[in-house]
N, C-alpha and C positions, 0 to 999 in steps of 0.2 A: 570366488564360484567354480573356476577351472578344478582349483583341487578339492571341492567336495565331490563333481560330478568324476573325476580321476579315480577318489577313493571309491563311491557309490560302483562304478565299475570291477575295480580290483575286489570288491567283498562279492560279487558276481562269480568272478570267475578265479578267486580262491587268493586274491592279492598279486598272481603276475603282474598286471600293470605297473605294481608301487615299484620297482627296481627297475623301470624298463625292458628290455632284450638283456642288459646283463646280468638279470634276478633271475634265470633260469637255468636254477641250479637244484639236483636233489637236495631238499631238506632246508634250503635257504631263508624261504618265503617267512615272513614276519605272519601273515595271515595262514591257515590249512588251509591245502589245495583241496576245491569241491571233488577232483577226481586226481587220482597221481597220473604220473608223466606215463606216457606211453607210445608206441605205434601202434599202425591199423591191424584191428585183431585179426582180419584175413592174414596178417602175415605170419602168425601162429611163432612170436619170438617170446624166449623166457626171459624173467627180466636180467638176467646175466646179459644176453644178447640187446637188450633194450638199452642198456650203459653202455656196452662195447659200441652199438650204434652210433653213440654221442662223440665219437672218440675223432677228433678236429684232424690228427697227424692222420690214421689210417683211410679214417673216411668210406667204410667198407657202403658196397653197394645191397642194398637190401631187395631181394627178390621174392616170390613166392617158392616156399618150400613144396607146397603142392599143388599144381597146375590149376584142377578141380577146385577148390575154394573159390574161385571167379566163374559164375557163368558166363556161358558165350565165347571161351576161349579169350577173355578179356585178361590181358597182362597188367602186370605193375612192376615198379623199381624206383626205388628213390636211397639219397645221397644226403649227407647231412650237408650243409655251408661248411665254407671255407673259416669260419670263425666270427662270424658277426653275433652268432648267439652259443649260448653254453649248450641248448641242445634245439633241434630240429620244430620250428613251431610251425611247422607246416603238418596236414594231417588228411588223412581220408578214411571211407567210410564205405560199406556196399554190403545192405541188404535185404531179402526179402520182407516186404511190407504188405500186411493184412488187416486191406480197411473195410469194416466190416458197418452196416447199417445200423444207424440208434435205432435202440427196443421202441415201439409204439411211435404213437405221429408227435409225441410233446418232447421229442428229440430229448431223452435224457441227458444230463450233461456228464450222469457218472456212471454211465455206457463207454467206457472210455477206451479207441481203435487200438490194437494189438499190433505189434509188431515183432514178426519172427525173423532171428538172427541166422545168416548164414553158419552153417556148419562146413560138411566137405560133401555139397551137390555133385554132382556131374556134371560136365559141361552139356545143358541141354536136356539132361533129366529130371524130373521127379520136381519140374519148378511150379506145376499147375497144383499148388497146394489146395485148392478151393473142393469142396464135396459137394454134394448131388444138393443138399438143403443148404449148402452157402449162400446168400444173398450180397456178398463182399464182394471186394476187390483185390487182385492180389497181381503186385506190380513191383518190378526189380526196381531198386535205388542205389546209385551213386553218386558217391560227394567227394569231392576235393575241397579241401579250407586254406587259404593262404594266413599263414597266422602272423597279420601285422600288428593282433591286439597280445602276442604272446604264444607259446606253447599250450599255456591253462585254457584258452579263450578255446584256441582250436580242438582241443581233447572235449570240451565241454559240448559243444556244436556239431562235433561228431559223434558225440552218444545222445544227446538232445533233441537235433532240429528234426532227425526223423519222424522222431512219435509227437511233434508239434504239427508238421505236416500232413501224417494221417489223421488227425484230430482233424485238421482244416477241411482236410478232403470229406471227411462224412457229411459235411454239409450240403456237398454236390454231388455226391456218392450216384444220386439217380440218375442224375444229367452226363456222367458220365458213363454210364452204363449203358444208355439207352439213346444210340444217335440221333433216334429221330426226334427227340423231346430239344428244342432249344431253351437255350441258357434264359433267363431272366434279365435284362438290363442291369439290375442292383440285386443282389443278394434278398433274399426274403420277399421280392416280387413276385409276381406269378408269370411263369415263361410265356414269351411274346407268342401267341398264338397266330398270328397275323402271316396269310402265304408271302412267301420269298418277293413275289412278281409286286404285290400290294407295297409290300415296305420299301420297295426299291425305288417306287411311283410315290408313296409318303415322303421317302429320303429328299426326290427331286424336289418334290413341291415345294419342301419347306428350305432349301437350299435357295430356290428362286424367290422366295418370300424374302429370304435375307438377304437378297441381294437388290429389294427393292423391283424386281419384274410382276409384269399383273399378273 
């Protein structure tokens, strides 16, 4: 059973887990990688620089080539481990996400959210990507992935997770954009419009009833 589960996970992340941490070599996997090994996109590294970054003897410290690649003067640095694995299993991502309202009231599943990748935006400038006709939500996305499942899993997560998050945010977009709108107890239910004071009294009465109070 454990072997079948491990095999299924290996297929999803490109076979990285098939040989454990020692299997993180360029082109050494039995299964093709879903995505090639890389370092965070905002570092702007060439393929040669990416390979050199995995040198366990030199252990170069990677920092931003251009500080404006990350918003709000965010800093970043990384270094390969001392030999635990052939490649750096950790990963990072920073992007601008644009979550747009689903067309119509039927919440058409084909209208997928859009994710705008960060290029070289100056700190604090041009971050408002929403035009006057936009009914969506623009937000900054930072993520760090601790690659316990191998470098392949971390790369896949750094490339795909933000799209899944943006897709889920579509379902609660109106709640996020309108602070006066109370969220429903469960997604899909009508929002709770009961005044705050009345809800507090109802909650207190419920607690008294549960405790057996008259």
